[in-house]
C-alpha positions as CSV (number, residue, x, y, z in Angstrom):
1,X,149.9,115.4,109.6
2,X,147.9,112.2,109.6
3,X,147.3,112.5,105.9
4,X,151.0,112.9,105.2
5,X,151.8,109.9,107.2
6,X,149.2,107.8,105.4
7,X,150.5,109.0,102.1
8,X,154.1,108.0,103.0
9,X,153.0,104.7,104.3
10,X,150.9,104.0,101.2
11,X,153.8,104.8,99.0
12,X,156.1,102.6,100.9
13,X,153.7,99.6,100.9
14,X,153.1,100.1,97.2
15,X,156.8,100.1,96.6
16,X,157.3,97.0,98.7
17,X,154.5,95.2,96.8
18,X,156.4,95.8,93.5
19,X,159.8,94.7,95.1
20,X,161.2,91.3,94.2
21,X,162.7,89.2,91.4
22,X,161.0,89.1,88.0
23,X,162.1,87.0,85.0
24,X,163.1,89.2,82.1
25,X,163.4,88.1,78.4
26,X,167.0,88.5,77.4
27,X,166.0,90.6,74.4
28,X,164.4,93.1,76.8
29,X,167.7,93.7,78.8
30,X,169.1,97.2,78.6
31,X,171.7,97.7,75.9
32,X,174.6,98.5,78.3
33,X,173.8,95.1,80.1
34,X,174.0,93.2,76.8
35,X,177.1,95.2,75.7
36,X,178.9,94.3,78.9
37,X,178.2,90.5,78.5
38,X,179.2,90.5,74.8
39,X,182.4,92.5,75.5
40,X,183.6,90.4,78.5
41,X,182.0,87.0,77.9
42,X,182.1,86.8,74.0
43,X,181.7,83.0,74.0
44,X,178.8,82.9,76.5
45,X,175.1,83.5,76.1
46,X,172.8,84.6,78.8
47,X,170.7,81.6,80.0
48,X,168.3,83.6,82.0
49,X,167.9,87.0,83.5
50,X,166.1,88.3,86.6
51,X,165.2,91.9,87.3
52,X,165.7,92.5,91.1
53,X,163.9,95.7,91.9
54,X,163.4,97.2,95.4
55,X,162.6,100.6,96.8
56,X,166.3,101.9,96.5
57,X,167.9,100.0,93.6
58,X,167.4,98.1,90.5
59,X,169.8,95.4,89.3
60,X,169.9,92.4,86.9
61,X,170.9,89.0,88.0
62,X,172.2,87.1,84.9
63,X,173.3,83.5,84.5
64,X,175.4,82.5,81.6
65,X,175.7,79.2,79.8
66,X,178.8,78.3,81.7
67,X,177.0,79.0,85.1
68,X,178.7,82.3,85.6
69,X,176.5,84.7,87.6
70,X,176.5,88.4,87.1
71,X,174.9,91.2,89.1
72,X,174.7,94.3,87.1
73,X,173.0,97.7,87.1
74,X,170.8,98.8,84.2
75,X,173.7,101.1,83.2
76,X,176.0,98.1,82.7
77,X,178.1,98.6,85.9
78,X,178.9,95.2,87.4
79,X,178.3,94.7,91.1
80,X,179.3,91.0,91.5
81,X,180.8,88.4,89.1
82,X,180.8,84.8,90.3
83,X,182.5,82.5,87.9
84,X,181.7,79.4,89.9
85,X,184.4,77.1,88.4
86,X,185.4,79.6,85.8
87,X,187.9,82.5,86.1
88,X,186.6,86.0,86.1
89,X,187.9,87.6,82.8
90,X,191.0,89.9,83.3
91,X,189.1,92.6,81.4
92,X,186.8,93.1,84.4
93,X,189.3,92.9,87.3
94,X,191.3,96.1,88.1
95,X,195.0,95.8,87.1
96,X,196.3,96.2,90.6
97,X,194.3,93.2,91.8
98,X,195.4,91.0,88.8
99,X,199.0,92.0,89.6
100,X,198.8,91.2,93.3
101,X,197.2,87.8,92.7
102,X,199.9,86.9,90.1
103,X,202.7,87.8,92.4
104,X,201.4,86.5,95.7
105,X,199.1,83.7,94.8
106,X,200.5,82.1,91.7
107,X,198.6,79.1,90.2
108,X,195.2,80.2,91.2
109,X,192.6,82.4,89.5
110,X,190.0,84.9,90.6
111,X,186.8,83.0,90.8
112,X,184.6,85.8,92.2
113,X,184.8,89.6,92.6
114,X,182.4,91.9,94.4
115,X,182.3,95.7,94.6
116,X,182.0,96.9,98.1
117,X,181.8,100.3,99.8
118,X,185.5,100.2,100.7
119,X,186.6,98.6,97.4
120,X,186.7,95.0,96.2
121,X,186.3,91.6,97.7
122,X,188.0,88.8,95.7
123,X,187.7,85.0,96.1
124,X,190.4,82.9,94.6
125,X,190.0,79.3,93.2
126,X,191.9,78.1,96.2
127,X,189.2,79.5,98.5
128,X,191.0,82.4,99.9
129,X,189.2,85.8,100.1
130,X,191.2,89.0,99.6
131,X,190.1,92.6,100.3
132,X,191.3,95.5,98.2
133,X,190.6,99.2,98.5
134,X,189.0,101.3,95.7
135,X,192.5,101.9,94.2
136,X,192.9,98.1,94.0
137,X,195.5,98.1,96.8
138,X,195.6,95.0,99.0
139,X,194.1,95.5,102.4
140,X,193.9,92.1,104.1
141,X,193.3,88.4,103.7
142,X,190.1,86.7,104.9
143,X,189.8,83.0,105.2
């Protein structure tokens, strides 16, 4: 039993030692990550990329030339897009969310979107935060 405990503890400590952010050459990014950027941000280039690896997940943190930040899995599935002062492309945002924002918050754009366990969290250029379920149906407003 003691040997099993030491083995598990050693594996966890070894995994933690490798956890953290590491700079990655843009050319070394997985093809799905590069394809996502070229499809949804065709006029932007990746300024730098970090590999964020821990015991349970691996993701890339990208910064584009226009300061947009993207958190994305190696399979090319976005987790978070922060446009900073730029709108998040409509090609990324679920249609139900786009429609809700156009009808209920005209004159603003989606500045940030995050995937959450319950669905999506959206921040508008005016500063309001909206919550949507996985079907892109409005849940509530956070300010």
